[in-house]
C-alpha positions in Angstrom: -15.6 -13.1 -3.8 -17.7 -14.1 -1.1 -18.2 -11.5 1.8 -18.4 -13.3 4.9 -20.1 -11.9 8.2 -17.7 -12.6 11.0 -19.5 -11.0 13.8 -22.9 -12.4 13.0 -21.3 -15.8 12.8 -19.5 -15.6 16.0 -22.7 -14.5 17.7 -24.2 -17.9 16.4 -21.1 -20.0 17.3 -20.4 -19.5 21.1 -18.6 -16.0 20.8 -16.0 -17.1 18.3 -16.0 -17.7 14.4 -12.9 -19.0 12.4 -12.4 -17.4 8.9 -10.3 -19.9 7.5 -10.1 -22.7 5.0 -13.7 -23.9 5.2 -14.3 -20.1 3.7 -11.3 -19.7 1.8 -10.2 -23.1 0.7 -6.7 -22.3 2.0 -4.8 -23.5 4.8 -2.3 -20.8 4.7 -3.6 -18.5 7.1 -6.8 -17.7 9.0 -8.5 -15.1 11.3 -10.7 -15.8 14.4 -13.2 -13.2 15.4 -14.0 -13.2 19.0 -16.9 -11.6 21.2 -16.7 -11.7 25.0 -20.0 -10.7 26.8 -19.4 -8.7 30.0 -18.1 -10.6 32.8 -17.3 -13.5 30.5 -13.9 -15.3 31.3 -11.9 -18.3 30.6 -12.0 -18.0 26.7 -8.8 -20.4 25.7 -6.3 -19.2 22.9 -4.0 -21.6 22.1 -2.1 -21.8 18.4 -1.5 -25.5 18.6 1.5 -27.5 17.1 2.8 -25.7 13.9 0.8 -22.6 14.1 1.5 -19.1 15.3 -1.0 -16.5 16.4 -1.2 -12.8 17.1 -4.0 -11.9 19.5 -5.2 -8.3 18.9 -7.7 -6.5 21.3 -10.2 -4.6 19.0 -12.9 -3.3 21.6 -12.9 -3.3 25.5 -10.3 -4.3 27.5 -9.1 -7.8 28.0 -7.4 -9.4 31.0 -5.0 -12.2 30.0 -3.4 -14.8 31.9 -1.1 -17.7 31.5 1.7 -17.5 29.0 1.3 -13.9 29.1 -0.1 -11.8 32.1 -1.8 -8.5 32.1 -4.2 -6.2 30.2 -4.8 -5.7 26.5 -6.2 -2.5 25.6 -7.7 -2.0 22.3 -5.1 -1.5 19.5 -2.6 -3.8 21.4 -1.5 -7.3 20.6 0.6 -10.3 21.9 2.2 -13.2 19.9 1.6 -17.0 20.8 3.3 -20.0 19.3 2.6 -23.4 19.3 1.5 -25.0 22.7 1.8 -21.5 24.4 -1.7 -21.0 26.1 -3.8 -17.9 27.4 -7.1 -17.3 29.0 -9.0 -14.1 28.1 -11.3 -12.5 30.6 -13.6 -9.5 30.0 -14.2 -7.8 33.5 -15.8 -4.8 31.7 -19.6 -3.7 31.6 -19.7 -4.0 27.8 -19.0 -6.4 25.1 -15.3 -6.9 24.2 -13.9 -7.9 20.6 -10.8 -9.4 19.6 -9.0 -10.8 16.4 -6.6 -13.7 16.3 -4.5 -13.8 13.3 -2.8 -17.0 12.4 -0.8 -19.1 10.1 1.6 -21.7 10.0 5.1 -21.5 11.6 8.3 -22.8 10.1 7.9 -26.0 11.8 5.4 -27.1 9.5 2.0 -28.4 10.4 -0.2 -31.5 9.7 -4.0 -31.5 9.4 
């Protein structure tokens, strides 16, 4: 089994890394590790057709707009499905971290 460095990969890839099929060989599920720098905004979260995602605030407080509007404090989460869209902002003075756990909805999918 291979250990994947999510944080390091996110830092190298514009603040997000998808731990999924390329790492696991499976299309069943994935996790996105995201980092928002202080003051960064407009990070798009959108599962896409045939997918559902759970967005979890891990570190820092996230301001969310779009399908859901409000603040996510560490340890809180929202659920998005299909074409539902949100944007994230980190209005704090330090880095914010989030996870997006996703998989395929009952509607199926195609890649």
